[in-house]
C-alpha positions in Angstrom: -61.0 -52.4 65.7 -60.6 -55.7 66.2 -61.4 -58.7 63.5 -63.7 -61.9 63.1 -63.9 -64.9 60.7 -66.0 -63.8 58.4 -63.5 -60.6 57.7 -61.1 -62.7 57.3 -63.0 -65.0 54.3 -63.8 -61.6 52.6 -60.2 -60.3 53.1 -59.4 -64.0 51.1 -62.4 -64.0 49.0 -60.9 -60.6 47.7 -56.7 -61.3 48.0 -57.8 -64.7 46.2 -56.6 -66.9 48.6 -58.3 -70.4 49.5 -58.5 -70.8 53.2 -59.7 -73.5 55.2 -61.0 -72.9 57.9 -59.1 -74.0 60.6 -56.5 -71.2 58.6 -59.8 -68.5 59.4 -59.9 -69.1 62.6 -56.1 -69.4 63.2 -56.2 -66.1 61.4 -58.4 -64.2 63.6 -56.0 -63.8 66.3 -53.3 -62.6 64.6 -54.9 -59.6 62.7 -56.1 -58.9 65.9 -52.7 -58.6 67.1 -50.9 -57.0 64.3 -54.1 -54.2 64.7 -52.8 -53.7 67.9 -49.5 -53.3 67.3 -50.4 -49.9 65.0 -53.2 -49.0 67.5 -50.0 -48.9 69.7 -47.9 -46.6 67.1 -50.8 -44.0 66.7 -50.2 -43.3 70.6 -46.7 -41.9 70.2 -46.0 -38.6 70.5 -44.2 -37.3 67.0 -44.7 -33.5 67.2 -41.5 -32.6 67.8 -40.0 -34.8 65.6 -38.5 -33.7 62.1 -40.0 -35.9 59.0 -36.5 -38.0 57.3 -36.2 -39.1 54.2 -33.3 -41.8 55.1 -32.3 -42.3 58.3 -28.4 -41.4 58.4 -28.0 -37.5 57.1 -27.2 -37.9 52.7 -25.5 -34.6 51.6 -25.3 -35.0 47.0 -21.7 -33.8 46.2 -22.6 -31.9 43.2 -20.1 -31.6 40.2 -20.2 -27.4 38.4 -22.3 -28.4 35.3 -20.5 -27.2 32.9 -20.4 -27.6 29.1 -17.6 -29.6 27.4 -16.0 -31.3 24.8 -15.1 -34.1 27.1 -11.2 -33.8 25.9 -10.7 -37.5 25.4 -11.1 -37.6 21.9 -7.7 -39.2 20.8 -7.8 -41.1 24.8 -10.7 -42.5 23.5 -9.2 -43.2 19.6 -6.9 -45.1 20.5 -8.9 -48.1 21.7 -10.1 -48.1 18.3 -9.3 -50.7 15.7 -10.1 -48.4 13.3 -10.1 -45.2 13.0 -10.9 -42.4 9.9 -11.4 -38.7 10.1 -11.7 -38.8 14.1 -14.1 -41.4 14.4 -14.5 -45.1 14.7 -14.4 -46.9 11.0 -17.2 -50.2 11.1 -17.3 -52.4 8.2 -20.2 -51.5 5.9 -23.3 -53.7 7.2 -26.2 -52.6 4.8 -25.8 -53.1 0.9 
């Protein structure tokens, strides 16, 4: 596949990019070069290559999903300026 000047103008128009005639002329060989690289990639044999989600094989370290109350209420409430009935006490803001 190759790109000509008219295709470059059409792409620029669809992209809402204003380009001059000289810029369009300069983009033709650049886009053709990029398309050449893409064609080279399609020639690579990938039959025995497994799909990857990351470059490094990672395994998630998961903890057991257990429901607990946290057992940290006293430690957390130790930081509260005022504590009442096991909860943070805050001043009333709505009358």
